[in-house]
Biotite code that builds the C-alpha atoms (Angstrom):
import biotite.structure as struc

atoms = struc.array([
    struc.Atom([-32.847, 17.668, 14.349], chain_id="A", res_id=1, res_name="UNK", atom_name="CA", element="C"),
    struc.Atom([-35.827, 19.907, 13.714], chain_id="A", res_id=2, res_name="UNK", atom_name="CA", element="C"),
    struc.Atom([-38.561, 18.472, 11.550], chain_id="A", res_id=3, res_name="UNK", atom_name="CA", element="C"),
    struc.Atom([-39.743, 21.472, 9.559], chain_id="A", res_id=4, res_name="UNK", atom_name="CA", element="C"),
    struc.Atom([-42.918, 20.644, 7.668], chain_id="A", res_id=5, res_name="UNK", atom_name="CA", element="C"),
    struc.Atom([-44.390, 24.140, 7.340], chain_id="A", res_id=6, res_name="UNK", atom_name="CA", element="C"),
    struc.Atom([-43.820, 26.652, 4.565], chain_id="A", res_id=7, res_name="UNK", atom_name="CA", element="C"),
    struc.Atom([-40.137, 27.663, 4.567], chain_id="A", res_id=8, res_name="UNK", atom_name="CA", element="C"),
    struc.Atom([-39.140, 30.948, 6.155], chain_id="A", res_id=9, res_name="UNK", atom_name="CA", element="C"),
    struc.Atom([-36.703, 31.494, 3.273], chain_id="A", res_id=10, res_name="UNK", atom_name="CA", element="C"),
    struc.Atom([-36.814, 29.811, -0.117], chain_id="A", res_id=11, res_name="UNK", atom_name="CA", element="C"),
    struc.Atom([-33.944, 30.321, -2.559], chain_id="A", res_id=12, res_name="UNK", atom_name="CA", element="C"),
    struc.Atom([-35.024, 29.234, -6.028], chain_id="A", res_id=13, res_name="UNK", atom_name="CA", element="C"),
    struc.Atom([-32.811, 28.794, -9.114], chain_id="A", res_id=14, res_name="UNK", atom_name="CA", element="C"),
    struc.Atom([-30.473, 31.607, -8.076], chain_id="A", res_id=15, res_name="UNK", atom_name="CA", element="C"),
    struc.Atom([-27.875, 32.736, -10.620], chain_id="A", res_id=16, res_name="UNK", atom_name="CA", element="C"),
    struc.Atom([-25.222, 35.396, -10.087], chain_id="A", res_id=17, res_name="UNK", atom_name="CA", element="C"),
    struc.Atom([-22.239, 36.792, -11.955], chain_id="A", res_id=18, res_name="UNK", atom_name="CA", element="C"),
    struc.Atom([-19.110, 38.748, -11.161], chain_id="A", res_id=19, res_name="UNK", atom_name="CA", element="C"),
    struc.Atom([-18.663, 40.655, -14.402], chain_id="A", res_id=20, res_name="UNK", atom_name="CA", element="C"),
    struc.Atom([-18.661, 38.012, -17.130], chain_id="A", res_id=21, res_name="UNK", atom_name="CA", element="C"),
    struc.Atom([-17.914, 35.170, -14.683], chain_id="A", res_id=22, res_name="UNK", atom_name="CA", element="C"),
    struc.Atom([-20.971, 33.010, -13.978], chain_id="A", res_id=23, res_name="UNK", atom_name="CA", element="C"),
    struc.Atom([-20.589, 32.109, -10.276], chain_id="A", res_id=24, res_name="UNK", atom_name="CA", element="C"),
    struc.Atom([-23.964, 30.700, -9.156], chain_id="A", res_id=25, res_name="UNK", atom_name="CA", element="C"),
    struc.Atom([-25.682, 28.204, -11.449], chain_id="A", res_id=26, res_name="UNK", atom_name="CA", element="C"),
    struc.Atom([-29.216, 27.751, -10.167], chain_id="A", res_id=27, res_name="UNK", atom_name="CA", element="C"),
    struc.Atom([-28.757, 27.464, -6.390], chain_id="A", res_id=28, res_name="UNK", atom_name="CA", element="C"),
    struc.Atom([-31.937, 26.176, -4.731], chain_id="A", res_id=29, res_name="UNK", atom_name="CA", element="C"),
    struc.Atom([-32.566, 25.437, -1.034], chain_id="A", res_id=30, res_name="UNK", atom_name="CA", element="C"),
    struc.Atom([-34.967, 26.260, 1.804], chain_id="A", res_id=31, res_name="UNK", atom_name="CA", element="C"),
    struc.Atom([-34.521, 27.415, 5.380], chain_id="A", res_id=32, res_name="UNK", atom_name="CA", element="C"),
    struc.Atom([-37.313, 26.508, 7.773], chain_id="A", res_id=33, res_name="UNK", atom_name="CA", element="C"),
    struc.Atom([-38.296, 28.400, 10.894], chain_id="A", res_id=34, res_name="UNK", atom_name="CA", element="C"),
    struc.Atom([-35.864, 27.422, 13.645], chain_id="A", res_id=35, res_name="UNK", atom_name="CA", element="C"),
    struc.Atom([-33.260, 25.871, 11.361], chain_id="A", res_id=36, res_name="UNK", atom_name="CA", element="C"),
    struc.Atom([-29.527, 26.424, 11.117], chain_id="A", res_id=37, res_name="UNK", atom_name="CA", element="C"),
    struc.Atom([-28.494, 25.673, 7.531], chain_id="A", res_id=38, res_name="UNK", atom_name="CA", element="C"),
    struc.Atom([-24.758, 25.558, 6.823], chain_id="A", res_id=39, res_name="UNK", atom_name="CA", element="C"),
    struc.Atom([-23.376, 26.145, 3.339], chain_id="A", res_id=40, res_name="UNK", atom_name="CA", element="C"),
    struc.Atom([-20.309, 23.967, 2.878], chain_id="A", res_id=41, res_name="UNK", atom_name="CA", element="C"),
    struc.Atom([-17.798, 23.518, 0.087], chain_id="A", res_id=42, res_name="UNK", atom_name="CA", element="C"),
    struc.Atom([-14.297, 24.298, -0.991], chain_id="A", res_id=43, res_name="UNK", atom_name="CA", element="C"),
    struc.Atom([-13.069, 27.844, -1.504], chain_id="A", res_id=44, res_name="UNK", atom_name="CA", element="C"),
    struc.Atom([-14.541, 29.140, -4.750], chain_id="A", res_id=45, res_name="UNK", atom_name="CA", element="C"),
    struc.Atom([-17.605, 26.869, -4.609], chain_id="A", res_id=46, res_name="UNK", atom_name="CA", element="C"),
    struc.Atom([-20.017, 29.807, -4.307], chain_id="A", res_id=47, res_name="UNK", atom_name="CA", element="C"),
    struc.Atom([-20.875, 29.756, -0.596], chain_id="A", res_id=48, res_name="UNK", atom_name="CA", element="C"),
    struc.Atom([-20.168, 33.399, 0.203], chain_id="A", res_id=49, res_name="UNK", atom_name="CA", element="C"),
    struc.Atom([-21.571, 34.565, -3.121], chain_id="A", res_id=50, res_name="UNK", atom_name="CA", element="C"),
    struc.Atom([-24.824, 32.761, -2.295], chain_id="A", res_id=51, res_name="UNK", atom_name="CA", element="C"),
    struc.Atom([-25.419, 34.669, 0.916], chain_id="A", res_id=52, res_name="UNK", atom_name="CA", element="C"),
    struc.Atom([-24.283, 37.945, -0.670], chain_id="A", res_id=53, res_name="UNK", atom_name="CA", element="C"),
    struc.Atom([-26.810, 37.370, -3.469], chain_id="A", res_id=54, res_name="UNK", atom_name="CA", element="C"),
    struc.Atom([-29.530, 36.615, -0.915], chain_id="A", res_id=55, res_name="UNK", atom_name="CA", element="C"),
    struc.Atom([-28.637, 39.836, 0.910], chain_id="A", res_id=56, res_name="UNK", atom_name="CA", element="C"),
    struc.Atom([-28.559, 41.928, -2.267], chain_id="A", res_id=57, res_name="UNK", atom_name="CA", element="C"),
    struc.Atom([-24.832, 42.685, -2.055], chain_id="A", res_id=58, res_name="UNK", atom_name="CA", element="C"),
    struc.Atom([-24.292, 40.760, -5.302], chain_id="A", res_id=59, res_name="UNK", atom_name="CA", element="C"),
    struc.Atom([-27.289, 41.400, -7.589], chain_id="A", res_id=60, res_name="UNK", atom_name="CA", element="C"),
    struc.Atom([-28.721, 38.058, -8.760], chain_id="A", res_id=61, res_name="UNK", atom_name="CA", element="C"),
    struc.Atom([-29.024, 37.752, -12.526], chain_id="A", res_id=62, res_name="UNK", atom_name="CA", element="C"),
    struc.Atom([-32.070, 35.500, -12.153], chain_id="A", res_id=63, res_name="UNK", atom_name="CA", element="C"),
    struc.Atom([-33.933, 33.437, -9.589], chain_id="A", res_id=64, res_name="UNK", atom_name="CA", element="C"),
    struc.Atom([-36.011, 34.141, -6.496], chain_id="A", res_id=65, res_name="UNK", atom_name="CA", element="C"),
    struc.Atom([-35.296, 34.812, -2.827], chain_id="A", res_id=66, res_name="UNK", atom_name="CA", element="C"),
    struc.Atom([-38.609, 34.389, -1.011], chain_id="A", res_id=67, res_name="UNK", atom_name="CA", element="C"),
    struc.Atom([-38.938, 35.504, 2.617], chain_id="A", res_id=68, res_name="UNK", atom_name="CA", element="C"),
    struc.Atom([-42.326, 34.339, 3.902], chain_id="A", res_id=69, res_name="UNK", atom_name="CA", element="C"),
    struc.Atom([-43.407, 34.222, 0.263], chain_id="A", res_id=70, res_name="UNK", atom_name="CA", element="C"),
    struc.Atom([-42.227, 37.751, -0.604], chain_id="A", res_id=71, res_name="UNK", atom_name="CA", element="C"),
    struc.Atom([-39.606, 37.907, -3.345], chain_id="A", res_id=72, res_name="UNK", atom_name="CA", element="C"),
    struc.Atom([-36.601, 40.014, -2.291], chain_id="A", res_id=73, res_name="UNK", atom_name="CA", element="C"),
    struc.Atom([-34.370, 39.183, -5.273], chain_id="A", res_id=74, res_name="UNK", atom_name="CA", element="C"),
    struc.Atom([-32.965, 42.308, -6.881], chain_id="A", res_id=75, res_name="UNK", atom_name="CA", element="C"),
    struc.Atom([-33.857, 44.637, -4.011], chain_id="A", res_id=76, res_name="UNK", atom_name="CA", element="C"),
    struc.Atom([-31.243, 46.778, -2.266], chain_id="A", res_id=77, res_name="UNK", atom_name="CA", element="C"),
    struc.Atom([-29.401, 45.383, 0.748], chain_id="A", res_id=78, res_name="UNK", atom_name="CA", element="C"),
    struc.Atom([-31.010, 48.116, 2.833], chain_id="A", res_id=79, res_name="UNK", atom_name="CA", element="C"),
    struc.Atom([-34.520, 47.008, 1.835], chain_id="A", res_id=80, res_name="UNK", atom_name="CA", element="C"),
    struc.Atom([-33.677, 43.361, 2.457], chain_id="A", res_id=81, res_name="UNK", atom_name="CA", element="C"),
    struc.Atom([-32.392, 44.186, 5.935], chain_id="A", res_id=82, res_name="UNK", atom_name="CA", element="C"),
    struc.Atom([-35.613, 46.069, 6.630], chain_id="A", res_id=83, res_name="UNK", atom_name="CA", element="C"),
    struc.Atom([-37.567, 42.975, 5.566], chain_id="A", res_id=84, res_name="UNK", atom_name="CA", element="C"),
    struc.Atom([-35.928, 40.926, 8.311], chain_id="A", res_id=85, res_name="UNK", atom_name="CA", element="C"),
    struc.Atom([-32.578, 39.550, 7.141], chain_id="A", res_id=86, res_name="UNK", atom_name="CA", element="C"),
    struc.Atom([-29.270, 40.386, 8.811], chain_id="A", res_id=87, res_name="UNK", atom_name="CA", element="C"),
    struc.Atom([-25.768, 39.791, 7.492], chain_id="A", res_id=88, res_name="UNK", atom_name="CA", element="C"),
    struc.Atom([-22.491, 39.222, 9.345], chain_id="A", res_id=89, res_name="UNK", atom_name="CA", element="C"),
    struc.Atom([-19.675, 39.567, 6.787], chain_id="A", res_id=90, res_name="UNK", atom_name="CA", element="C"),
    struc.Atom([-16.430, 37.654, 6.973], chain_id="A", res_id=91, res_name="UNK", atom_name="CA", element="C"),
    struc.Atom([-14.594, 41.000, 6.862], chain_id="A", res_id=92, res_name="UNK", atom_name="CA", element="C"),
    struc.Atom([-16.522, 42.138, 9.999], chain_id="A", res_id=93, res_name="UNK", atom_name="CA", element="C"),
    struc.Atom([-16.781, 45.727, 8.724], chain_id="A", res_id=94, res_name="UNK", atom_name="CA", element="C"),
    struc.Atom([-17.162, 47.488, 12.062], chain_id="A", res_id=95, res_name="UNK", atom_name="CA", element="C"),
    struc.Atom([-17.358, 51.275, 12.173], chain_id="A", res_id=96, res_name="UNK", atom_name="CA", element="C"),
    struc.Atom([-13.726, 51.698, 13.181], chain_id="A", res_id=97, res_name="UNK", atom_name="CA", element="C"),
    struc.Atom([-13.992, 55.315, 14.342], chain_id="A", res_id=98, res_name="UNK", atom_name="CA", element="C"),
    struc.Atom([-17.035, 54.676, 16.551], chain_id="A", res_id=99, res_name="UNK", atom_name="CA", element="C"),
    struc.Atom([-17.012, 53.082, 19.992], chain_id="A", res_id=100, res_name="UNK", atom_name="CA", element="C"),
    struc.Atom([-18.471, 49.651, 20.693], chain_id="A", res_id=101, res_name="UNK", atom_name="CA", element="C"),
    struc.Atom([-21.602, 51.273, 22.157], chain_id="A", res_id=102, res_name="UNK", atom_name="CA", element="C"),
    struc.Atom([-21.979, 53.537, 19.115], chain_id="A", res_id=103, res_name="UNK", atom_name="CA", element="C"),
    struc.Atom([-21.622, 50.543, 16.762], chain_id="A", res_id=104, res_name="UNK", atom_name="CA", element="C"),
    struc.Atom([-24.395, 48.755, 18.629], chain_id="A", res_id=105, res_name="UNK", atom_name="CA", element="C"),
    struc.Atom([-26.687, 51.784, 18.438], chain_id="A", res_id=106, res_name="UNK", atom_name="CA", element="C"),
    struc.Atom([-26.130, 51.887, 14.657], chain_id="A", res_id=107, res_name="UNK", atom_name="CA", element="C"),
    struc.Atom([-27.554, 48.364, 14.394], chain_id="A", res_id=108, res_name="UNK", atom_name="CA", element="C"),
    struc.Atom([-30.806, 48.954, 16.259], chain_id="A", res_id=109, res_name="UNK", atom_name="CA", element="C"),
    struc.Atom([-34.111, 48.587, 14.418], chain_id="A", res_id=110, res_name="UNK", atom_name="CA", element="C"),
    struc.Atom([-37.746, 48.352, 15.405], chain_id="A", res_id=111, res_name="UNK", atom_name="CA", element="C"),
    struc.Atom([-39.161, 45.215, 16.991], chain_id="A", res_id=112, res_name="UNK", atom_name="CA", element="C"),
    struc.Atom([-40.817, 42.670, 14.695], chain_id="A", res_id=113, res_name="UNK", atom_name="CA", element="C"),
    struc.Atom([-43.970, 40.744, 15.475], chain_id="A", res_id=114, res_name="UNK", atom_name="CA", element="C"),
    struc.Atom([-43.206, 37.128, 16.332], chain_id="A", res_id=115, res_name="UNK", atom_name="CA", element="C"),
    struc.Atom([-39.428, 37.689, 16.335], chain_id="A", res_id=116, res_name="UNK", atom_name="CA", element="C"),
    struc.Atom([-37.159, 37.990, 19.401], chain_id="A", res_id=117, res_name="UNK", atom_name="CA", element="C"),
    struc.Atom([-36.375, 41.600, 20.387], chain_id="A", res_id=118, res_name="UNK", atom_name="CA", element="C"),
    struc.Atom([-32.746, 41.895, 21.372], chain_id="A", res_id=119, res_name="UNK", atom_name="CA", element="C"),
    struc.Atom([-31.230, 44.377, 23.813], chain_id="A", res_id=120, res_name="UNK", atom_name="CA", element="C"),
    struc.Atom([-27.710, 45.664, 24.315], chain_id="A", res_id=121, res_name="UNK", atom_name="CA", element="C"),
    struc.Atom([-27.584, 44.024, 27.741], chain_id="A", res_id=122, res_name="UNK", atom_name="CA", element="C"),
    struc.Atom([-28.369, 40.638, 26.166], chain_id="A", res_id=123, res_name="UNK", atom_name="CA", element="C"),
    struc.Atom([-25.468, 41.186, 23.772], chain_id="A", res_id=124, res_name="UNK", atom_name="CA", element="C"),
    struc.Atom([-23.202, 41.846, 26.741], chain_id="A", res_id=125, res_name="UNK", atom_name="CA", element="C"),
    struc.Atom([-24.434, 38.610, 28.347], chain_id="A", res_id=126, res_name="UNK", atom_name="CA", element="C"),
    struc.Atom([-23.314, 36.689, 25.249], chain_id="A", res_id=127, res_name="UNK", atom_name="CA", element="C"),
    struc.Atom([-19.975, 38.438, 25.010], chain_id="A", res_id=128, res_name="UNK", atom_name="CA", element="C"),
    struc.Atom([-18.844, 39.978, 28.348], chain_id="A", res_id=129, res_name="UNK", atom_name="CA", element="C"),
    struc.Atom([-15.603, 41.081, 26.698], chain_id="A", res_id=130, res_name="UNK", atom_name="CA", element="C"),
    struc.Atom([-17.610, 43.472, 24.513], chain_id="A", res_id=131, res_name="UNK", atom_name="CA", element="C"),
    struc.Atom([-19.104, 45.047, 27.634], chain_id="A", res_id=132, res_name="UNK", atom_name="CA", element="C"),
    struc.Atom([-15.616, 45.568, 29.029], chain_id="A", res_id=133, res_name="UNK", atom_name="CA", element="C"),
    struc.Atom([-14.655, 47.332, 25.813], chain_id="A", res_id=134, res_name="UNK", atom_name="CA", element="C"),
    struc.Atom([-17.884, 49.285, 25.307], chain_id="A", res_id=135, res_name="UNK", atom_name="CA", element="C"),
    struc.Atom([-16.140, 52.678, 25.297], chain_id="A", res_id=136, res_name="UNK", atom_name="CA", element="C"),
    struc.Atom([-13.272, 51.528, 23.042], chain_id="A", res_id=137, res_name="UNK", atom_name="CA", element="C"),
    struc.Atom([-13.079, 52.480, 19.366], chain_id="A", res_id=138, res_name="UNK", atom_name="CA", element="C"),
    struc.Atom([-14.084, 49.433, 17.323], chain_id="A", res_id=139, res_name="UNK", atom_name="CA", element="C"),
    struc.Atom([-10.981, 49.801, 15.161], chain_id="A", res_id=140, res_name="UNK", atom_name="CA", element="C"),
    struc.Atom([-8.848, 49.072, 18.231], chain_id="A", res_id=141, res_name="UNK", atom_name="CA", element="C"),
    struc.Atom([-10.558, 45.753, 19.004], chain_id="A", res_id=142, res_name="UNK", atom_name="CA", element="C"),
    struc.Atom([-8.964, 42.383, 18.298], chain_id="A", res_id=143, res_name="UNK", atom_name="CA", element="C"),
    struc.Atom([-10.285, 40.269, 15.426], chain_id="A", res_id=144, res_name="UNK", atom_name="CA", element="C"),
    struc.Atom([-12.304, 38.120, 17.815], chain_id="A", res_id=145, res_name="UNK", atom_name="CA", element="C"),
    struc.Atom([-13.793, 41.143, 19.544], chain_id="A", res_id=146, res_name="UNK", atom_name="CA", element="C"),
    struc.Atom([-14.743, 42.662, 16.183], chain_id="A", res_id=147, res_name="UNK", atom_name="CA", element="C"),
    struc.Atom([-16.470, 39.427, 15.220], chain_id="A", res_id=148, res_name="UNK", atom_name="CA", element="C"),
    struc.Atom([-18.463, 39.445, 18.461], chain_id="A", res_id=149, res_name="UNK", atom_name="CA", element="C"),
    struc.Atom([-19.390, 43.094, 17.905], chain_id="A", res_id=150, res_name="UNK", atom_name="CA", element="C"),
    struc.Atom([-20.564, 42.463, 14.339], chain_id="A", res_id=151, res_name="UNK", atom_name="CA", element="C"),
    struc.Atom([-22.809, 39.577, 15.437], chain_id="A", res_id=152, res_name="UNK", atom_name="CA", element="C"),
    struc.Atom([-24.281, 41.753, 18.192], chain_id="A", res_id=153, res_name="UNK", atom_name="CA", element="C"),
    struc.Atom([-24.844, 44.731, 15.891], chain_id="A", res_id=154, res_name="UNK", atom_name="CA", element="C"),
    struc.Atom([-26.657, 42.481, 13.407], chain_id="A", res_id=155, res_name="UNK", atom_name="CA", element="C"),
    struc.Atom([-28.883, 40.941, 16.082], chain_id="A", res_id=156, res_name="UNK", atom_name="CA", element="C"),
    struc.Atom([-29.976, 44.352, 17.331], chain_id="A", res_id=157, res_name="UNK", atom_name="CA", element="C"),
    struc.Atom([-31.784, 44.712, 14.002], chain_id="A", res_id=158, res_name="UNK", atom_name="CA", element="C"),
    struc.Atom([-34.164, 42.019, 15.362], chain_id="A", res_id=159, res_name="UNK", atom_name="CA", element="C"),
    struc.Atom([-33.881, 39.790, 12.262], chain_id="A", res_id=160, res_name="UNK", atom_name="CA", element="C"),
    struc.Atom([-36.003, 36.793, 11.358], chain_id="A", res_id=161, res_name="UNK", atom_name="CA", element="C"),
    struc.Atom([-32.934, 35.175, 9.828], chain_id="A", res_id=162, res_name="UNK", atom_name="CA", element="C"),
    struc.Atom([-29.232, 35.967, 10.144], chain_id="A", res_id=163, res_name="UNK", atom_name="CA", element="C"),
    struc.Atom([-26.624, 35.121, 7.486], chain_id="A", res_id=164, res_name="UNK", atom_name="CA", element="C"),
    struc.Atom([-23.148, 34.605, 8.958], chain_id="A", res_id=165, res_name="UNK", atom_name="CA", element="C"),
    struc.Atom([-20.064, 34.328, 6.732], chain_id="A", res_id=166, res_name="UNK", atom_name="CA", element="C"),
    struc.Atom([-17.035, 32.484, 8.156], chain_id="A", res_id=167, res_name="UNK", atom_name="CA", element="C"),
    struc.Atom([-17.506, 33.633, 11.773], chain_id="A", res_id=168, res_name="UNK", atom_name="CA", element="C"),
    struc.Atom([-14.577, 31.615, 13.176], chain_id="A", res_id=169, res_name="UNK", atom_name="CA", element="C"),
    struc.Atom([-12.003, 32.463, 10.491], chain_id="A", res_id=170, res_name="UNK", atom_name="CA", element="C"),
    struc.Atom([-8.709, 33.477, 12.106], chain_id="A", res_id=171, res_name="UNK", atom_name="CA", element="C"),
    struc.Atom([-9.989, 33.227, 15.680], chain_id="A", res_id=172, res_name="UNK", atom_name="CA", element="C"),
    struc.Atom([-8.284, 31.533, 18.608], chain_id="A", res_id=173, res_name="UNK", atom_name="CA", element="C"),
    struc.Atom([-9.819, 28.155, 19.589], chain_id="A", res_id=174, res_name="UNK", atom_name="CA", element="C"),
    struc.Atom([-11.299, 29.545, 22.805], chain_id="A", res_id=175, res_name="UNK", atom_name="CA", element="C"),
    struc.Atom([-13.062, 32.346, 20.906], chain_id="A", res_id=176, res_name="UNK", atom_name="CA", element="C"),
    struc.Atom([-14.248, 29.851, 18.264], chain_id="A", res_id=177, res_name="UNK", atom_name="CA", element="C"),
    struc.Atom([-16.055, 27.945, 21.029], chain_id="A", res_id=178, res_name="UNK", atom_name="CA", element="C"),
    struc.Atom([-17.639, 31.130, 22.413], chain_id="A", res_id=179, res_name="UNK", atom_name="CA", element="C"),
    struc.Atom([-18.878, 32.215, 18.970], chain_id="A", res_id=180, res_name="UNK", atom_name="CA", element="C"),
    struc.Atom([-20.214, 28.737, 18.149], chain_id="A", res_id=181, res_name="UNK", atom_name="CA", element="C"),
    struc.Atom([-22.145, 28.528, 21.420], chain_id="A", res_id=182, res_name="UNK", atom_name="CA", element="C"),
    struc.Atom([-23.570, 32.012, 20.885], chain_id="A", res_id=183, res_name="UNK", atom_name="CA", element="C"),
    struc.Atom([-24.861, 31.071, 17.415], chain_id="A", res_id=184, res_name="UNK", atom_name="CA", element="C"),
    struc.Atom([-26.535, 27.981, 18.877], chain_id="A", res_id=185, res_name="UNK", atom_name="CA", element="C"),
    struc.Atom([-28.250, 30.007, 21.572], chain_id="A", res_id=186, res_name="UNK", atom_name="CA", element="C"),
    struc.Atom([-29.321, 32.739, 19.151], chain_id="A", res_id=187, res_name="UNK", atom_name="CA", element="C"),
    struc.Atom([-31.024, 29.996, 17.161], chain_id="A", res_id=188, res_name="UNK", atom_name="CA", element="C"),
    struc.Atom([-32.660, 28.556, 20.267], chain_id="A", res_id=189, res_name="UNK", atom_name="CA", element="C"),
    struc.Atom([-34.118, 31.997, 20.956], chain_id="A", res_id=190, res_name="UNK", atom_name="CA", element="C"),
    struc.Atom([-35.981, 31.845, 17.642], chain_id="A", res_id=191, res_name="UNK", atom_name="CA", element="C"),
    struc.Atom([-33.684, 33.249, 14.952], chain_id="A", res_id=192, res_name="UNK", atom_name="CA", element="C"),
    struc.Atom([-33.040, 31.077, 11.891], chain_id="A", res_id=193, res_name="UNK", atom_name="CA", element="C"),
    struc.Atom([-29.456, 30.989, 10.615], chain_id="A", res_id=194, res_name="UNK", atom_name="CA", element="C"),
    struc.Atom([-27.592, 30.492, 7.344], chain_id="A", res_id=195, res_name="UNK", atom_name="CA", element="C"),
    struc.Atom([-23.966, 29.795, 8.157], chain_id="A", res_id=196, res_name="UNK", atom_name="CA", element="C"),
    struc.Atom([-20.923, 29.688, 5.903], chain_id="A", res_id=197, res_name="UNK", atom_name="CA", element="C"),
    struc.Atom([-18.258, 27.863, 7.896], chain_id="A", res_id=198, res_name="UNK", atom_name="CA", element="C"),
    struc.Atom([-14.985, 26.301, 6.823], chain_id="A", res_id=199, res_name="UNK", atom_name="CA", element="C"),
    struc.Atom([-14.544, 24.299, 10.034], chain_id="A", res_id=200, res_name="UNK", atom_name="CA", element="C"),
    struc.Atom([-16.573, 21.138, 9.426], chain_id="A", res_id=201, res_name="UNK", atom_name="CA", element="C"),
    struc.Atom([-16.700, 20.152, 13.110], chain_id="A", res_id=202, res_name="UNK", atom_name="CA", element="C"),
    struc.Atom([-18.364, 23.454, 14.053], chain_id="A", res_id=203, res_name="UNK", atom_name="CA", element="C"),
    struc.Atom([-20.849, 23.297, 11.172], chain_id="A", res_id=204, res_name="UNK", atom_name="CA", element="C"),
    struc.Atom([-21.814, 19.704, 11.937], chain_id="A", res_id=205, res_name="UNK", atom_name="CA", element="C"),
    struc.Atom([-22.344, 20.483, 15.609], chain_id="A", res_id=206, res_name="UNK", atom_name="CA", element="C"),
    struc.Atom([-24.689, 23.440, 15.262], chain_id="A", res_id=207, res_name="UNK", atom_name="CA", element="C"),
    struc.Atom([-26.546, 22.768, 11.979], chain_id="A", res_id=208, res_name="UNK", atom_name="CA", element="C"),
    struc.Atom([-29.951, 21.191, 11.502], chain_id="A", res_id=209, res_name="UNK", atom_name="CA", element="C"),
    struc.Atom([-29.342, 20.924, 7.754], chain_id="A", res_id=210, res_name="UNK", atom_name="CA", element="C"),
    struc.Atom([-26.382, 21.369, 5.420], chain_id="A", res_id=211, res_name="UNK", atom_name="CA", element="C"),
    struc.Atom([-26.038, 22.311, 1.775], chain_id="A", res_id=212, res_name="UNK", atom_name="CA", element="C"),
    struc.Atom([-22.886, 21.248, -0.036], chain_id="A", res_id=213, res_name="UNK", atom_name="CA", element="C"),
    struc.Atom([-21.894, 23.474, -2.946], chain_id="A", res_id=214, res_name="UNK", atom_name="CA", element="C"),
    struc.Atom([-19.656, 22.632, -5.851], chain_id="A", res_id=215, res_name="UNK", atom_name="CA", element="C"),
    struc.Atom([-18.982, 24.826, -8.874], chain_id="A", res_id=216, res_name="UNK", atom_name="CA", element="C"),
    struc.Atom([-21.838, 27.152, -7.992], chain_id="A", res_id=217, res_name="UNK", atom_name="CA", element="C"),
    struc.Atom([-24.496, 24.449, -7.554], chain_id="A", res_id=218, res_name="UNK", atom_name="CA", element="C"),
    struc.Atom([-25.984, 22.491, -4.653], chain_id="A", res_id=219, res_name="UNK", atom_name="CA", element="C"),
    struc.Atom([-24.633, 18.952, -4.897], chain_id="A", res_id=220, res_name="UNK", atom_name="CA", element="C"),
    struc.Atom([-26.133, 17.753, -1.589], chain_id="A", res_id=221, res_name="UNK", atom_name="CA", element="C"),
    struc.Atom([-28.863, 18.964, 0.777], chain_id="A", res_id=222, res_name="UNK", atom_name="CA", element="C"),
    struc.Atom([-29.648, 17.012, 3.935], chain_id="A", res_id=223, res_name="UNK", atom_name="CA", element="C"),
    struc.Atom([-28.752, 16.511, 7.587], chain_id="A", res_id=224, res_name="UNK", atom_name="CA", element="C"),
    struc.Atom([-25.221, 16.588, 8.989], chain_id="A", res_id=225, res_name="UNK", atom_name="CA", element="C"),
    struc.Atom([-25.422, 12.855, 9.748], chain_id="A", res_id=226, res_name="UNK", atom_name="CA", element="C"),
    struc.Atom([-26.438, 12.088, 6.168], chain_id="A", res_id=227, res_name="UNK", atom_name="CA", element="C"),
    struc.Atom([-23.488, 14.046, 4.837], chain_id="A", res_id=228, res_name="UNK", atom_name="CA", element="C"),
    struc.Atom([-20.992, 12.522, 7.242], chain_id="A", res_id=229, res_name="UNK", atom_name="CA", element="C"),
    struc.Atom([-22.267, 9.086, 6.239], chain_id="A", res_id=230, res_name="UNK", atom_name="CA", element="C"),
    struc.Atom([-21.442, 9.695, 2.569], chain_id="A", res_id=231, res_name="UNK", atom_name="CA", element="C"),
    struc.Atom([-17.685, 9.348, 2.282], chain_id="A", res_id=232, res_name="UNK", atom_name="CA", element="C"),
    struc.Atom([-17.736, 9.762, -1.497], chain_id="A", res_id=233, res_name="UNK", atom_name="CA", element="C"),
    struc.Atom([-19.417, 13.171, -1.286], chain_id="A", res_id=234, res_name="UNK", atom_name="CA", element="C"),
    struc.Atom([-16.928, 14.286, 1.345], chain_id="A", res_id=235, res_name="UNK", atom_name="CA", element="C"),
    struc.Atom([-14.039, 13.132, -0.800], chain_id="A", res_id=236, res_name="UNK", atom_name="CA", element="C"),
    struc.Atom([-15.357, 14.650, -4.023], chain_id="A", res_id=237, res_name="UNK", atom_name="CA", element="C"),
    struc.Atom([-16.470, 18.050, -2.706], chain_id="A", res_id=238, res_name="UNK", atom_name="CA", element="C"),
    struc.Atom([-14.746, 18.793, 0.603], chain_id="A", res_id=239, res_name="UNK", atom_name="CA", element="C"),
    struc.Atom([-11.380, 17.031, 0.688], chain_id="A", res_id=240, res_name="UNK", atom_name="CA", element="C"),
    struc.Atom([-8.450, 19.323, -0.014], chain_id="A", res_id=241, res_name="UNK", atom_name="CA", element="C"),
])
């Protein structure tokens, strides 16, 4: 596990968010250090996806701070937040269905950032050779697994400091789950920090440096995967179905 003692890359502080009159996030607070993979765990409805959407500006926070290298992004547009160095891979994938794979990748490209890995299309094809094979295919004709690979690649081509990934293995075949999990690990090894929402506990435990367990819109545990797995009561209270 990484021992991060420096100032956090991302600091989420007392984040609240609503859907209409429904109060979904109740003061979510956690940090992501440089080089960390932090998984957000919890049952459906616990606030995991809403947390990363609020960080990304897709759900406007009602209060709280989202500090990237000390700069508060809370309340800014998703476009501005992406420009600042965050990337988002939605559960719904949201490819440009009427564009080819190559055209989708071009849409994701942004300028290089100082001190952050600069990704190329060829590197994306190294991660996911199947995407290279389908590079001239309309994205809407790809399988679910291929669309997930494409969305991860398109997000990385923005050269982010941190990537937020929502349920990347949902609905995928076991073989593709392994490929996606290994790619996320290697992306992190290359220097990109990760916030991961993942329902499959085995995947999250394998690739995370830290985990946050959410319940009813609050963090009920923040620590290492080993610490969480060693607390049977927490697992029973907040993860057991």
